[in-house]
GUDOVEX-690095 format. One record per residue: residue number from 0; residue in one letter; chain; z, y, x of N, C-alpha, C, O in turn. Coordinates in steps of 0.2 Angstrom, whole numbers, plus 5000, padded with zeros to 4 digits. Example, Ala and Ser with C-alpha at 12.3 -4.5 7.8 and 13.67 -1.06 7.14 Angstrom:
<rs>
+-----+------+------+------+------+------+------+------+------+------+------+------+------+------+------+
: pos : code : unit :  n_z :  n_y :  n_x : ca_z : ca_y : ca_x :  c_z :  c_y :  c_x :  o_z :  o_y :  o_x :
+-----+------+------+------+------+------+------+------+------+------+------+------+------+------+------+
:   0 :    A :    A : 5039 : 4972 : 5066 : 5039 : 4978 : 5062 : 5039 : 4984 : 5066 : 5042 : 4983 : 5071 :
:   1 :    S :    A : 5035 : 4989 : 5064 : 5036 : 4995 : 5068 : 5039 : 5000 : 5064 : 5040 : 5006 : 5067 :
+-----+------+------+------+------+------+------+------+------+------+------+------+------+------+------+
</rs>
This chain:
<rs>
+-----+------+------+------+------+------+------+------+------+------+------+------+------+------+------+
: pos : code : unit :  n_z :  n_y :  n_x : ca_z : ca_y : ca_x :  c_z :  c_y :  c_x :  o_z :  o_y :  o_x :
+-----+------+------+------+------+------+------+------+------+------+------+------+------+------+------+
:   0 :    Q :    A : 5247 : 5794 : 4764 : 5240 : 5795 : 4764 : 5238 : 5799 : 4758 : 5241 : 5798 : 4752 :
:   1 :    L :    A : 5234 : 5804 : 4759 : 5232 : 5809 : 4754 : 5228 : 5805 : 4748 : 5224 : 5801 : 4749 :
:   2 :    Q :    A : 5230 : 5807 : 4742 : 5227 : 5805 : 4736 : 5224 : 5811 : 4732 : 5228 : 5816 : 4731 :
:   3 :    L :    A : 5218 : 5810 : 4729 : 5215 : 5816 : 4726 : 5213 : 5813 : 4719 : 5211 : 5807 : 4718 :
:   4 :    V :    A : 5214 : 5817 : 4714 : 5213 : 5816 : 4707 : 5209 : 5821 : 4704 : 5212 : 5827 : 4703 :
:   5 :    E :    A : 5203 : 5820 : 4702 : 5199 : 5826 : 4698 : 5200 : 5825 : 4691 : 5202 : 5820 : 4688 :
:   6 :    S :    A : 5200 : 5831 : 4687 : 5201 : 5831 : 4680 : 5197 : 5838 : 4678 : 5195 : 5842 : 4682 :
:   7 :    G :    A : 5196 : 5838 : 4671 : 5194 : 5844 : 4668 : 5186 : 5844 : 4666 : 5184 : 5848 : 4663 :
:   8 :    G :    A : 5183 : 5838 : 4667 : 5177 : 5837 : 4665 : 5176 : 5836 : 4658 : 5181 : 5836 : 4654 :
:   9 :    G :    A : 5170 : 5837 : 4655 : 5169 : 5836 : 4648 : 5162 : 5838 : 4646 : 5158 : 5838 : 4650 :
:  10 :    S :    A : 5161 : 5839 : 4640 : 5154 : 5840 : 4637 : 5154 : 5847 : 4634 : 5158 : 5849 : 4630 :
:  11 :    V :    A : 5149 : 5851 : 4637 : 5148 : 5858 : 4635 : 5141 : 5860 : 4633 : 5137 : 5856 : 4636 :
:  12 :    Q :    A : 5140 : 5865 : 4630 : 5133 : 5868 : 4629 : 5131 : 5872 : 4634 : 5135 : 5875 : 4638 :
:  13 :    P :    A : 5124 : 5872 : 4635 : 5122 : 5877 : 4640 : 5125 : 5884 : 4640 : 5126 : 5887 : 4634 :
:  14 :    G :    A : 5127 : 5887 : 4645 : 5130 : 5893 : 4645 : 5138 : 5893 : 4645 : 5141 : 5898 : 4646 :
:  15 :    G :    A : 5140 : 5887 : 4644 : 5147 : 5886 : 4643 : 5151 : 5886 : 4650 : 5148 : 5887 : 4655 :
:  16 :    S :    A : 5157 : 5885 : 4650 : 5161 : 5885 : 4656 : 5166 : 5879 : 4656 : 5168 : 5877 : 4650 :
:  17 :    L :    A : 5168 : 5877 : 4662 : 5173 : 5872 : 4663 : 5177 : 5873 : 4669 : 5174 : 5877 : 4674 :
:  18 :    R :    A : 5183 : 5871 : 4670 : 5187 : 5872 : 4676 : 5189 : 5865 : 4678 : 5193 : 5862 : 4674 :
:  19 :    L :    A : 5186 : 5863 : 4684 : 5188 : 5856 : 4686 : 5194 : 5857 : 4691 : 5195 : 5862 : 4694 :
:  20 :    S :    A : 5198 : 5852 : 4691 : 5204 : 5852 : 4696 : 5204 : 5846 : 4700 : 5202 : 5841 : 4699 :
:  21 :    C :    A : 5206 : 5847 : 4706 : 5207 : 5842 : 4711 : 5214 : 5842 : 4714 : 5216 : 5847 : 4718 :
:  22 :    A :    A : 5218 : 5838 : 4711 : 5225 : 5838 : 4712 : 5227 : 5833 : 4718 : 5225 : 5827 : 4717 :
:  23 :    A :    A : 5231 : 5835 : 4722 : 5233 : 5831 : 4728 : 5240 : 5828 : 4727 : 5244 : 5832 : 4724 :
:  24 :    S :    A : 5241 : 5822 : 4730 : 5248 : 5820 : 4730 : 5249 : 5816 : 4737 : 5244 : 5815 : 4740 :
:  25 :    R :    A : 5255 : 5815 : 4738 : 5257 : 5811 : 4744 : 5256 : 5815 : 4751 : 5259 : 5814 : 4756 :
:  26 :    S :    A : 5253 : 5821 : 4750 : 5252 : 5825 : 4756 : 5250 : 5832 : 4754 : 5248 : 5833 : 4748 :
:  27 :    S :    A : 5250 : 5837 : 4758 : 5248 : 5844 : 4756 : 5241 : 5845 : 4757 : 5238 : 5843 : 4763 :
:  28 :    L :    A : 5238 : 5848 : 4753 : 5231 : 5851 : 4753 : 5230 : 5856 : 4759 : 5224 : 5858 : 4761 :
:  29 :    D :    A : 5235 : 5859 : 4761 : 5235 : 5865 : 4765 : 5232 : 5863 : 4772 : 5229 : 5867 : 4776 :
:  30 :    Y :    A : 5232 : 5856 : 4774 : 5229 : 5854 : 4780 : 5222 : 5851 : 4779 : 5219 : 5849 : 4784 :
:  31 :    Y :    A : 5219 : 5852 : 4774 : 5212 : 5850 : 4773 : 5208 : 5855 : 4770 : 5210 : 5859 : 4765 :
:  32 :    A :    A : 5201 : 5855 : 4772 : 5196 : 5858 : 4768 : 5195 : 5853 : 4762 : 5195 : 5847 : 4762 :
:  33 :    I :    A : 5193 : 5856 : 4756 : 5191 : 5852 : 4750 : 5184 : 5854 : 4749 : 5182 : 5860 : 4748 :
:  34 :    V :    A : 5180 : 5849 : 4748 : 5173 : 5849 : 4746 : 5172 : 5846 : 4740 : 5174 : 5841 : 4738 :
:  35 :    W :    A : 5168 : 5850 : 4735 : 5166 : 5847 : 4729 : 5159 : 5845 : 4730 : 5155 : 5848 : 4732 :
:  36 :    F :    A : 5158 : 5839 : 4727 : 5151 : 5836 : 4727 : 5150 : 5834 : 4720 : 5154 : 5834 : 4715 :
:  37 :    R :    A : 5143 : 5833 : 4719 : 5141 : 5830 : 4712 : 5136 : 5825 : 4713 : 5132 : 5826 : 4718 :
:  38 :    Q :    A : 5135 : 5820 : 4709 : 5130 : 5816 : 4709 : 5127 : 5814 : 4702 : 5131 : 5812 : 4697 :
:  39 :    A :    A : 5121 : 5816 : 4701 : 5118 : 5814 : 4694 : 5114 : 5807 : 4695 : 5113 : 5805 : 4700 :
:  40 :    P :    A : 5113 : 5804 : 4689 : 5110 : 5797 : 4689 : 5103 : 5798 : 4692 : 5099 : 5802 : 4691 :
:  41 :    G :    A : 5102 : 5793 : 4697 : 5096 : 5793 : 4701 : 5095 : 5798 : 4706 : 5089 : 5798 : 4709 :
:  42 :    K :    A : 5100 : 5802 : 4707 : 5099 : 5807 : 4712 : 5104 : 5806 : 4718 : 5109 : 5803 : 4717 :
:  43 :    E :    A : 5103 : 5809 : 4723 : 5107 : 5809 : 4729 : 5113 : 5814 : 4728 : 5113 : 5818 : 4724 :
:  44 :    R :    A : 5119 : 5812 : 4731 : 5125 : 5816 : 4731 : 5123 : 5823 : 4734 : 5120 : 5824 : 4739 :
:  45 :    E :    A : 5126 : 5828 : 4731 : 5125 : 5835 : 4733 : 5131 : 5838 : 4734 : 5136 : 5838 : 4729 :
:  46 :    G :    A : 5132 : 5841 : 4740 : 5138 : 5845 : 4741 : 5137 : 5852 : 4738 : 5132 : 5855 : 4739 :
:  47 :    I :    A : 5142 : 5854 : 4734 : 5141 : 5861 : 4730 : 5146 : 5866 : 4732 : 5144 : 5872 : 4732 :
:  48 :    S :    A : 5151 : 5865 : 4735 : 5156 : 5870 : 4737 : 5161 : 5867 : 4742 : 5163 : 5861 : 4742 :
:  49 :    C :    A : 5164 : 5872 : 4746 : 5169 : 5870 : 4751 : 5174 : 5876 : 4751 : 5172 : 5881 : 4751 :
:  50 :    I :    A : 5180 : 5874 : 4752 : 5185 : 5879 : 4754 : 5189 : 5876 : 4760 : 5191 : 5871 : 4760 :
:  51 :    A :    A : 5190 : 5881 : 4765 : 5193 : 5879 : 4771 : 5200 : 5878 : 4771 : 5203 : 5880 : 4766 :
:  52 :    Y :    A : 5203 : 5874 : 4775 : 5210 : 5872 : 4775 : 5214 : 5879 : 4776 : 5220 : 5879 : 4774 :
:  53 :    S :    A : 5211 : 5884 : 4780 : 5215 : 5890 : 4781 : 5210 : 5896 : 4782 : 5204 : 5895 : 4784 :
:  54 :    G :    A : 5212 : 5901 : 4779 : 5208 : 5907 : 4780 : 5204 : 5909 : 4774 : 5200 : 5914 : 4774 :
:  55 :    D :    A : 5204 : 5904 : 4769 : 5200 : 5906 : 4763 : 5193 : 5906 : 4764 : 5189 : 5909 : 4759 :
:  56 :    R :    A : 5190 : 5903 : 4769 : 5183 : 5903 : 4770 : 5180 : 5898 : 4764 : 5183 : 5893 : 4763 :
:  57 :    T :    A : 5175 : 5900 : 4761 : 5171 : 5896 : 4756 : 5164 : 5896 : 4757 : 5161 : 5901 : 4760 :
:  58 :    N :    A : 5161 : 5891 : 4754 : 5153 : 5891 : 4754 : 5151 : 5888 : 4747 : 5155 : 5884 : 4744 :
:  59 :    Y :    A : 5145 : 5889 : 4746 : 5142 : 5886 : 4739 : 5135 : 5884 : 4741 : 5131 : 5888 : 4744 :
:  60 :    A :    A : 5133 : 5879 : 4737 : 5126 : 5877 : 4737 : 5122 : 5883 : 4733 : 5124 : 5886 : 4729 :
:  61 :    D :    A : 5116 : 5884 : 4735 : 5111 : 5889 : 4732 : 5111 : 5887 : 4724 : 5110 : 5892 : 4720 :
:  62 :    S :    A : 5111 : 5881 : 4722 : 5111 : 5879 : 4715 : 5116 : 5881 : 4711 : 5115 : 5882 : 4705 :
:  63 :    V :    A : 5122 : 5883 : 4714 : 5128 : 5885 : 4710 : 5130 : 5892 : 4712 : 5135 : 5894 : 4709 :
:  64 :    K :    A : 5128 : 5895 : 4717 : 5130 : 5901 : 4719 : 5130 : 5907 : 4714 : 5125 : 5907 : 4711 :
:  65 :    G :    A : 5135 : 5910 : 4713 : 5135 : 5915 : 4708 : 5138 : 5913 : 4701 : 5139 : 5917 : 4697 :
:  66 :    R :    A : 5138 : 5906 : 4700 : 5140 : 5903 : 4694 : 5147 : 5900 : 4695 : 5151 : 5900 : 4690 :
:  67 :    F :    A : 5148 : 5896 : 4701 : 5154 : 5892 : 4702 : 5158 : 5896 : 4707 : 5156 : 5900 : 4711 :
:  68 :    T :    A : 5165 : 5895 : 4706 : 5170 : 5898 : 4711 : 5175 : 5893 : 4713 : 5178 : 5890 : 4708 :
:  69 :    I :    A : 5176 : 5892 : 4719 : 5181 : 5887 : 4721 : 5187 : 5891 : 4723 : 5187 : 5897 : 4726 :
:  70 :    S :    A : 5193 : 5888 : 4722 : 5199 : 5892 : 4724 : 5205 : 5887 : 4725 : 5204 : 5881 : 4723 :
:  71 :    R :    A : 5210 : 5889 : 4728 : 5216 : 5884 : 4730 : 5222 : 5887 : 4727 : 5224 : 5893 : 4728 :
:  72 :    D :    A : 5226 : 5883 : 4724 : 5233 : 5885 : 4722 : 5238 : 5881 : 4726 : 5239 : 5875 : 4725 :
:  73 :    T :    A : 5241 : 5884 : 4731 : 5245 : 5880 : 4736 : 5251 : 5878 : 4732 : 5253 : 5872 : 4733 :
:  74 :    S :    A : 5254 : 5882 : 4728 : 5260 : 5880 : 4724 : 5259 : 5874 : 4720 : 5264 : 5870 : 4719 :
:  75 :    E :    A : 5253 : 5873 : 4717 : 5252 : 5867 : 4713 : 5248 : 5861 : 4717 : 5247 : 5856 : 4714 :
:  76 :    N :    A : 5247 : 5863 : 4724 : 5243 : 5858 : 4728 : 5237 : 5855 : 4725 : 5235 : 5849 : 4724 :
:  77 :    T :    A : 5233 : 5860 : 4722 : 5227 : 5859 : 4718 : 5222 : 5864 : 4720 : 5223 : 5870 : 4722 :
:  78 :    V :    A : 5216 : 5861 : 4721 : 5210 : 5865 : 4721 : 5206 : 5865 : 4715 : 5205 : 5860 : 4712 :
:  79 :    Y :    A : 5203 : 5871 : 4713 : 5199 : 5872 : 4707 : 5192 : 5873 : 4708 : 5190 : 5876 : 4713 :
:  80 :    L :    A : 5188 : 5871 : 4703 : 5181 : 5873 : 4703 : 5180 : 5876 : 4696 : 5179 : 5873 : 4691 :
:  81 :    Q :    A : 5179 : 5883 : 4696 : 5177 : 5886 : 4690 : 5170 : 5886 : 4689 : 5166 : 5889 : 4694 :
:  82 :    M :    A : 5167 : 5884 : 4684 : 5160 : 5883 : 4683 : 5158 : 5887 : 4676 : 5160 : 5885 : 4671 :
:  83 :    N :    A : 5154 : 5892 : 4678 : 5152 : 5896 : 4672 : 5144 : 5896 : 4671 : 5141 : 5893 : 4676 :
:  84 :    S :    A : 5142 : 5898 : 4666 : 5135 : 5898 : 4665 : 5132 : 5891 : 4666 : 5126 : 5891 : 4669 :
:  85 :    L :    A : 5135 : 5886 : 4663 : 5132 : 5880 : 4665 : 5125 : 5878 : 4662 : 5124 : 5881 : 4657 :
:  86 :    K :    A : 5122 : 5874 : 4666 : 5115 : 5872 : 4664 : 5114 : 5865 : 4663 : 5119 : 5861 : 4666 :
:  87 :    P :    A : 5109 : 5862 : 4660 : 5109 : 5855 : 4659 : 5108 : 5852 : 4666 : 5111 : 5846 : 4666 :
:  88 :    E :    A : 5105 : 5855 : 4671 : 5105 : 5852 : 4677 : 5111 : 5851 : 4681 : 5111 : 5848 : 4686 :
:  89 :    D :    A : 5117 : 5854 : 4678 : 5123 : 5853 : 4681 : 5126 : 5847 : 4679 : 5132 : 5845 : 4682 :
:  90 :    T :    A : 5123 : 5843 : 4675 : 5126 : 5837 : 4672 : 5126 : 5832 : 4678 : 5121 : 5830 : 4681 :
:  91 :    A :    A : 5132 : 5829 : 4679 : 5134 : 5825 : 4685 : 5141 : 5822 : 4685 : 5145 : 5825 : 4681 :
:  92 :    V :    A : 5142 : 5818 : 4689 : 5149 : 5816 : 4690 : 5151 : 5820 : 4696 : 5148 : 5821 : 4701 :
:  93 :    Y :    A : 5157 : 5824 : 4696 : 5159 : 5828 : 4701 : 5165 : 5825 : 4704 : 5170 : 5823 : 4701 :
:  94 :    Y :    A : 5165 : 5826 : 4711 : 5170 : 5823 : 4715 : 5173 : 5828 : 4720 : 5169 : 5833 : 4722 :
:  95 :    C :    A : 5179 : 5827 : 4722 : 5182 : 5831 : 4727 : 5183 : 5827 : 4733 : 5185 : 5821 : 4732 :
:  96 :    A :    A : 5183 : 5829 : 4739 : 5185 : 5826 : 4745 : 5188 : 5830 : 4750 : 5187 : 5836 : 4750 :
:  97 :    A :    A : 5192 : 5827 : 4754 : 5196 : 5831 : 4759 : 5194 : 5830 : 4766 : 5193 : 5824 : 4768 :
:  98 :    A :    A : 5194 : 5835 : 4770 : 5192 : 5835 : 4777 : 5197 : 5838 : 4781 : 5199 : 5844 : 4780 :
:  99 :    P :    A : 5201 : 5834 : 4786 : 5206 : 5837 : 4789 : 5205 : 5843 : 4794 : 5200 : 5843 : 4797 :
: 100 :    L :    A : 5208 : 5849 : 4793 : 5208 : 5854 : 4797 : 5201 : 5857 : 4798 : 5199 : 5860 : 4803 :
: 101 :    S :    A : 5197 : 5857 : 4793 : 5190 : 5859 : 4793 : 5190 : 5866 : 4790 : 5193 : 5868 : 4786 :
: 102 :    D :    A : 5185 : 5870 : 4794 : 5184 : 5877 : 4791 : 5177 : 5877 : 4787 : 5175 : 5883 : 4785 :
: 103 :    C :    A : 5175 : 5871 : 4785 : 5169 : 5870 : 4781 : 5162 : 5871 : 4785 : 5157 : 5870 : 4782 :
: 104 :    S :    A : 5162 : 5873 : 4791 : 5156 : 5873 : 4795 : 5154 : 5866 : 4796 : 5148 : 5864 : 4796 :
: 105 :    N :    A : 5158 : 5861 : 4798 : 5157 : 5854 : 4797 : 5164 : 5851 : 4796 : 5169 : 5854 : 4796 :
: 106 :    Y :    A : 5163 : 5844 : 4794 : 5169 : 5841 : 4792 : 5169 : 5833 : 4792 : 5163 : 5831 : 4792 :
: 107 :    D :    A : 5174 : 5830 : 4793 : 5175 : 5823 : 4793 : 5178 : 5821 : 4786 : 5184 : 5822 : 4786 :
: 108 :    L :    A : 5175 : 5819 : 4781 : 5178 : 5817 : 4775 : 5181 : 5811 : 4775 : 5179 : 5805 : 4777 :
: 109 :    R :    A : 5188 : 5811 : 4773 : 5192 : 5805 : 4774 : 5195 : 5803 : 4767 : 5196 : 5797 : 4767 :
: 110 :    F :    A : 5195 : 5807 : 4762 : 5198 : 5805 : 4756 : 5194 : 5808 : 4750 : 5192 : 5813 : 4751 :
: 111 :    W :    A : 5193 : 5804 : 4745 : 5189 : 5805 : 4739 : 5193 : 5804 : 4733 : 5197 : 5799 : 4733 :
: 112 :    G :    A : 5192 : 5808 : 4728 : 5194 : 5807 : 4721 : 5190 : 5802 : 4718 : 5185 : 5800 : 4720 :
: 113 :    Q :    A : 5191 : 5800 : 4711 : 5188 : 5795 : 4707 : 5182 : 5798 : 4704 : 5178 : 5795 : 4701 :
: 114 :    G :    A : 5182 : 5805 : 4703 : 5176 : 5808 : 4699 : 5178 : 5810 : 4692 : 5182 : 5807 : 4689 :
: 115 :    T :    A : 5175 : 5815 : 4690 : 5175 : 5817 : 4683 : 5168 : 5819 : 4680 : 5165 : 5823 : 4684 :
: 116 :    Q :    A : 5167 : 5817 : 4674 : 5160 : 5818 : 4671 : 5159 : 5825 : 4668 : 5164 : 5827 : 4665 :
: 117 :    V :    A : 5154 : 5828 : 4670 : 5152 : 5834 : 4667 : 5145 : 5833 : 4663 : 5141 : 5831 : 4667 :
: 118 :    T :    A : 5145 : 5835 : 4657 : 5139 : 5834 : 4653 : 5137 : 5841 : 4650 : 5141 : 5844 : 4646 :
: 119 :    V :    A : 5131 : 5844 : 4651 : 5129 : 5850 : 4649 : 5123 : 5849 : 4644 : 5118 : 5847 : 4647 :
: 120 :    S :    A : 5123 : 5849 : 4638 : 5118 : 5848 : 4633 : 5119 : 5852 : 4627 : 5124 : 5854 : 4625 :
: 121 :    S :    A : 5113 : 5853 : 4624 : 5113 : 5856 : 4617 : 5113 : 5851 : 4611 : 5113 : 5853 : 4606 :
+-----+------+------+------+------+------+------+------+------+------+------+------+------+------+------+
</rs>
């Protein structure tokens, strides 16, 4: 059964950058779309980016488009989320989740990581 572990969160100033990692074990990420979500206190979960299982199709929420980049490193069995030009409103717990054989148009999320905290403040 696929296991996912997020890492790379931390505290940064506005305008700073972080790179989050979603590392898979027990199975290959090649068979899954990976979706990044975030949830801030008192707010609903927000899907922010997805990378398809094949073909490198990606999408982004309007709130992060142009600032965040999702990528996949097959050799490391890891999906990354590069976050640039961070804003205070990006503060949240960030999660990755896996959807089998999804092209990101729609998906059935089956596996989740534990989350990593991102805090953006001055």
